Legacy VTK file of the C-alpha trace (Angstrom):
# vtk DataFile Version 3.0
C-alpha trace
ASCII
DATASET POLYDATA
POINTS 166 float
-0.040 -0.034 0.061
1.107 3.536 -0.671
-0.013 6.635 0.965
-1.731 9.224 -1.365
-1.399 12.927 -0.932
-4.504 13.070 1.246
-3.205 10.421 3.545
-5.444 7.477 2.456
-3.713 4.248 1.549
-3.942 2.768 -2.168
-2.749 -0.604 -3.554
0.610 -0.052 -5.052
-0.788 -1.275 -8.426
-2.981 1.947 -8.528
0.117 4.169 -8.251
0.299 5.917 -11.619
3.559 6.015 -13.585
4.345 7.902 -16.749
1.594 7.833 -19.222
1.631 8.926 -22.974
-0.017 12.272 -23.870
-2.489 12.055 -26.696
0.007 13.655 -28.942
2.743 11.131 -27.920
0.350 8.198 -28.389
-0.663 9.491 -31.773
3.033 9.738 -32.764
3.584 6.072 -31.772
0.549 4.908 -33.439
1.647 6.510 -36.723
5.061 4.768 -36.401
3.274 1.353 -35.572
1.087 1.714 -38.692
3.917 2.403 -40.788
6.008 -0.640 -39.450
2.832 -2.930 -39.720
2.624 -1.728 -43.518
6.422 -2.172 -44.158
6.090 -5.778 -42.780
3.095 -6.369 -45.207
4.621 -4.574 -48.143
7.843 -6.472 -47.598
6.089 -9.787 -47.751
4.224 -8.721 -50.852
7.646 -8.047 -52.499
9.250 -11.186 -51.099
6.405 -13.439 -52.832
6.495 -11.547 -56.077
10.041 -10.762 -56.930
11.552 -12.344 -60.016
14.793 -12.169 -62.007
18.539 -12.246 -61.605
19.605 -12.441 -57.799
16.075 -13.393 -56.945
17.098 -15.741 -54.132
19.399 -13.246 -52.333
16.742 -10.519 -52.353
13.962 -13.024 -51.448
15.950 -13.927 -48.378
16.905 -10.441 -47.374
13.245 -9.379 -47.614
12.307 -12.069 -45.017
14.964 -10.313 -42.704
13.363 -6.976 -43.121
9.808 -8.490 -42.737
10.909 -10.106 -39.452
12.574 -6.956 -38.175
9.673 -4.699 -39.068
7.093 -7.157 -37.372
9.476 -7.054 -34.361
9.694 -3.396 -34.211
6.016 -3.031 -34.590
5.460 -5.403 -31.563
8.036 -3.378 -29.660
6.199 -0.120 -30.391
2.799 -1.656 -29.599
4.010 -3.039 -26.190
5.594 0.389 -25.358
2.260 1.896 -26.123
0.507 -0.371 -23.581
3.132 0.249 -21.126
2.511 3.863 -21.221
-1.355 3.541 -21.109
-1.954 4.047 -24.814
-3.921 1.808 -27.005
-2.201 0.522 -30.201
-4.369 -0.079 -33.244
-2.922 -2.348 -35.732
-6.133 -3.628 -37.459
-5.828 -3.956 -41.189
-8.478 -1.132 -41.804
-6.646 1.282 -39.448
-3.287 0.438 -41.176
-4.637 0.690 -44.696
-6.393 4.036 -43.871
-3.530 5.840 -42.076
-0.204 4.449 -43.447
2.076 7.061 -44.931
3.796 4.491 -47.080
2.763 4.405 -50.895
0.861 1.405 -52.102
2.875 -1.635 -53.350
2.003 -2.664 -56.931
0.454 -5.922 -57.535
1.981 -8.720 -59.583
5.462 -9.923 -60.355
8.301 -7.352 -60.186
11.861 -7.656 -61.226
14.663 -7.530 -58.689
15.604 -4.182 -59.832
12.090 -2.820 -59.448
11.836 -4.394 -55.872
14.987 -3.012 -54.842
13.796 0.547 -55.649
10.309 -0.049 -54.349
11.523 -1.425 -50.860
14.185 0.947 -50.658
11.721 3.685 -50.969
9.455 2.214 -48.277
12.447 1.657 -45.802
13.276 5.289 -46.230
9.564 6.469 -45.821
9.356 4.329 -42.774
12.445 6.054 -41.336
11.059 9.402 -42.339
7.953 8.701 -40.095
10.145 7.683 -37.193
12.236 10.681 -37.686
9.260 13.098 -37.936
8.115 12.043 -34.516
11.330 11.476 -32.803
11.946 15.039 -31.281
8.433 15.078 -29.719
8.861 11.619 -28.492
12.355 12.397 -27.078
11.001 15.521 -25.300
8.273 13.590 -23.507
10.114 10.121 -23.000
13.810 9.743 -23.690
13.401 5.793 -23.079
11.014 5.460 -25.979
13.269 7.703 -28.154
16.002 5.027 -27.551
13.836 2.634 -29.045
13.259 4.800 -32.071
17.037 5.324 -32.462
17.483 1.478 -32.808
14.707 1.386 -35.375
16.144 4.185 -37.353
19.604 2.649 -37.349
18.373 -0.718 -38.582
16.011 0.374 -41.177
18.564 2.758 -42.555
21.088 0.040 -42.757
18.577 -2.129 -44.619
17.868 0.718 -47.163
21.652 1.084 -47.839
22.030 -2.697 -48.341
18.988 -3.194 -50.442
19.746 -0.106 -52.618
23.291 -1.359 -53.358
21.875 -4.073 -55.467
21.063 -1.421 -58.028
24.215 0.561 -57.734
27.483 0.324 -59.399
30.953 1.772 -58.496
LINES 1 167
166 0 1 2 3 4 5 6 7 8 9 10 11 12 13 14 15 16 17 18 19 20 21 22 23 24 25 26 27 28 29 30 31 32 33 34 35 36 37 38 39 40 41 42 43 44 45 46 47 48 49 50 51 52 53 54 55 56 57 58 59 60 61 62 63 64 65 66 67 68 69 70 71 72 73 74 75 76 77 78 79 80 81 82 83 84 85 86 87 88 89 90 91 92 93 94 95 96 97 98 99 100 101 102 103 104 105 106 107 108 109 110 111 112 113 114 115 116 117 118 119 120 121 122 123 124 125 126 127 128 129 130 131 132 133 134 135 136 137 138 139 140 141 142 143 144 145 146 147 148 149 150 151 152 153 154 155 156 157 158 159 160 161 162 163 164 165
């Protein structure tokens, strides 16, 4: 039991910790939505990529998909820890993602490299857009965002290298 300001006793489970402001929760929600969409679009690309170096990109896309899914879970669980409610339903993701739609059908390795690189960078842009607000309210959550930025930028560099020459 913990004493409240008025002197009455409350169970410790009722002692409030840090909670996300509405703006903070909206920022994390947008990051969550774009990570879920990145995961889905990465799988779409994975299933439909064709051509030279197919296997290497196919496997690399699985790594990106797994990482995006893990990051989405991390952000959603962080939201819950801060008394915010994550919404990863498909209709919410479709209605609010900032990522451009992924084209249907088979796509060449070169096209998928460009499409996936653009989506990785767009997701990083979303995280960076909200970083400063998140950092000012909760540096612990900003640390999570740093890891996401670092990883997704590394993937963007590695994927884009497929279409580059020295």
